[in-house]
C-alpha positions as CSV (number, residue, x, y, z in Angstrom):
1,M,1.0,19.0,10.5
2,E,-0.3,17.0,7.5
3,Q,0.0,13.3,7.6
4,Y,0.6,11.1,4.6
5,Q,0.2,7.4,3.8
6,D,2.2,5.4,1.2
7,Y,0.4,2.8,-1.0
8,V,1.8,0.2,-3.4
9,L,-0.5,-0.2,-6.3
10,F,-0.8,-3.4,-8.4
11,P,-2.2,-4.5,-11.8
12,N,-3.9,-7.5,-10.0
13,H,-4.5,-8.9,-6.6
14,D,-2.1,-11.8,-7.0
15,N,0.9,-9.5,-7.1
16,G,-0.4,-7.7,-4.0
17,I,-0.8,-10.9,-2.0
18,H,2.7,-12.1,-3.2
19,L,4.4,-8.8,-2.1
20,Y,2.5,-8.9,1.2
21,Q,3.7,-12.4,1.9
22,E,7.3,-11.6,1.0
23,L,7.3,-8.5,3.2
24,K,5.9,-10.5,6.1
25,K,8.9,-12.9,5.7
26,L,11.2,-10.0,5.9
27,G,9.5,-8.6,9.0
28,V,8.3,-5.5,7.1
29,R,5.0,-4.2,8.3
30,A,2.4,-3.8,5.5
31,Q,-1.4,-3.8,5.5
32,I,-3.7,-4.9,2.7
33,A,-6.2,-2.1,1.9
34,P,-8.7,-1.1,-0.8
35,T,-7.0,1.1,-3.4
36,P,-7.9,4.7,-2.8
37,R,-9.7,6.2,-5.8
38,A,-7.5,9.2,-5.4
39,A,-4.5,7.0,-6.2
40,S,-5.9,4.8,-9.0
41,K,-8.8,3.0,-10.5
42,C,-6.7,-0.1,-10.9
43,C,-6.9,-3.4,-9.0
44,G,-9.1,-3.3,-5.9
45,I,-6.2,-3.9,-3.4
46,S,-3.1,-2.0,-2.5
47,L,-0.6,-2.3,0.3
48,M,-0.2,0.4,2.9
49,I,3.4,0.7,3.9
50,R,5.4,3.0,6.2
51,S,7.4,5.7,4.6
52,E,10.6,4.6,6.4
53,D,10.2,1.1,4.7
54,I,10.0,2.3,1.1
55,E,13.6,1.4,0.1
56,I,13.2,-2.1,1.6
57,V,9.9,-2.5,-0.2
58,K,11.5,-1.4,-3.5
59,K,14.4,-3.8,-3.1
60,C,11.9,-6.7,-2.3
61,I,9.9,-5.8,-5.4
62,N,13.0,-5.8,-7.6
63,D,14.6,-8.9,-6.1
64,R,11.5,-11.0,-6.4
65,H,10.4,-9.5,-9.8
66,I,6.9,-8.6,-8.5
67,E,5.0,-6.4,-10.9
68,I,3.5,-3.2,-9.4
69,L,2.0,-0.1,-11.0
70,D,3.4,2.5,-8.7
71,I,4.1,3.6,-5.1
72,V,2.1,6.7,-4.2
73,R,1.9,9.0,-1.2
74,L,-1.5,10.4,-0.3
75,K,-2.6,12.9,2.3
76,K,-4.5,11.1,5.0
77,N,-8.1,12.0,5.0
78,I,-9.1,11.5,8.6
79,D,-12.7,12.3,9.4
80,P,-13.5,11.4,13.0
81,A,-17.3,11.7,12.3
82,R,-17.2,9.1,9.6
83,D,-19.5,6.2,10.2
84,R,-20.8,7.8,13.4
85,Y,-24.5,7.1,13.8
86,C,-25.3,8.2,17.3
């Protein structure tokens, strides 16, 4: 079974931090992460969110007038040997 991760993309880091803080107030789990190059070559940060929270996130974005570029879903690229040196 393939696994996916949802990312919110931003035009600048200020909007990313603003959304992160607003989601935290709502108790919605989000994680600040580098923007995957497969998603965009935009601002360096994105927010990783859970698929089940997308509607809550969209409502928060609209209610608080936070500018985003997109919400994208990418296939997780899990490589257990990555960064293994021994």
